[in-house]
N, C-alpha and C positions, 0 to 999 in steps of 0.2 A: 504134828505134821512137819516134816523136814522141808526147809527152804534151801535150795541149791543155788549157789552162785557160780556161774560159768564165765570165764574170760574167753571171748571169741576174737581171735587174732586174724587179721587179713594175712594170708600166707606170704604175700610178696613184701610186706612191711610190718614187722611185729610191733612197731610203735603205733600202729593203727589198730585199735581194739575197742570192743564194747563189752561191758559186764552185764550179763543178763541173769536175773533172778527168776526162779521158777519152782513150783512145788514138785516134790519128788513123785507125786501121783499124777502129774500132768503128762501129756503125751509128747512124743517127739514132733508131732505135727505142730503143736503150739510153740515148741522151741524153734522150729523152722520158721514159723510166722514171725516170732519175736526177733530172730536174727535179721530177717529181711527188713522188717520195720526199723530196726536199729541202724542198719546200713542204708536205709532209704532206697531199697530195691523193690521192684514190683514182684508179683507172685505169678508170673505168666509161664515160667519154665519148670522143667523137671529138677528134682533135687534128691540128694541121698546123704545119709550119714553112714559113717563107718566107725565101729568101736575101734579104738587104737591103743597102742602101747606107748611106752616112753620114747620110742624111736620113730613115732608117727607112721608106723606100719599099719596098713588097713586090715581090719578084722571083720567081724560080723557086720553085714550090711542092713541098714534100716532105710527102706525106700518110701517115696511118696505114694507110689502105687505098684502093684505087682507087674513085673516084666521079667523077661528072660535075660540072664546074664551068665554066659558060659564061663566067665573068669572065676566065679565063685561057686563052689559046689553046694553049699548050704543054701536053701531058699531064703531070700531076704525077708526080713520082718517088715511090716507096714507101719509107717509113722503114726497113723491115727490109732492103731491098736496096741502100740508099745509105749509103756510108761517109762519115764526117764529113770526112775528108781530101780526098775527091773534090770537095767543095763549098767549100773554102777558096780564095778568089780573091785575098785580100790579107792583110797581117799584122794588120790590125784588123778582120777579117771580122765581119759582123753578121748575125744572124738574128732573125726575129720568130717567136715561138711562141704559138699560140692553142690553148687547151684548153677543152673544153665549149662548143660553138658557141652554145648557148642562153644561157649566162652570159657568154661572151666573155672568159674570163680571158686576158689578153694579157701576154706577157713579152718584154722586149728582151734579146737575148743578144749578148754582145760577146766576141770572142777577146781575152784580156788577156795570155796568156803561152804560149810554145811552149818545151818542154823536151825535150832528148834523153834525159835520164836518167829511168828508171822507178824508183819506190820499191817495193821488193819487199814492203813491209809493207802496201801499199794494194791493194785489190781494185778495179780500174777497171770502170766509172766510179764515182766517189765524190764526196761533197760535202766540199770542202776548207775552206769558210768559210761561216758563217751570220751575216747581219747583219740586224737588225730582226725584228719579229714578223710572221709570215706571215698573210695574210688567211685567214679561216675559209671553207672551200670552201662549206659549206652554212649558214653563219650559226650563231648560238648554239644553236638547236634541234638542228642536226646534231651538235654537239659533245656535248650533254647527253642526246640521245635523246628518246624519246617521253614519258618520265616528267616532263620539264620542263614547267611550266605558266607561260605568260606572265602576268605580273602587270601590270595596267594601272591606273594611278592616274587617277582622274577628278576634275576640279575643275569646279565650276559657276562659271565666270568671269562670268556675267551677273549673279550675285547679289553679287559681291565689291565691296567699296569700293576705295579706293586702297591698301589694304594696311595702313592704320594704325588702322582702327576699323570700326565698324558703320555702316550707312546708316540715316538716319531714314526716316519715311514719305514725306517729300518728296524723298528721294534725296540729301540732303546728308550729309556725313560728320560724325557727331555728336561724335567726339573732337576733331576740328579746330575745330569750332564752339565747343565748351565751352572749349577752350584760348584761343581768340581772345576770347571774352567775358570770361574771367578776366583777360587782359592789358589789355582796355579798362577794366575796373573799377580796376585798379591805377594806370593812367595818370591817372585823374580825380582 
């Protein structure tokens, strides 16, 4: 049984990625769950995979559930019914994974290794490597809950001088003026 290792890059920052190992006979649904778990996302939203080429162009769609999509003429496959191995077309196969269509979390997935040996200590699918800090799915408030209060500091920039002192009634910076007057007196 082949073990596939995929590198799952966060689209906006390729230094953030997770390596996920999965059996070729397991479904895209299990890969979907493994990706969410590795990035610490919940599973409350819609998701889809696209088979991709080397230029990250979207090909055949593999969806979480059946729904109409006029953009793609071929009906999408269903994650739970589609095995990973059935969609591998080349040794560097790529997929695009989109989670939460409103937020548009996009991940680039690339096959980086195929192994024939299964590790009996690992429960597949599994995260083999974590690199970089994952983005927060719901922002800071989502992490800290409702008890978190945003603190907003406000500055009245219309009243500020140039940062070195206070303004006079005529709008001039008094500290700079005083220093210049002192320098003129010393020169005379």
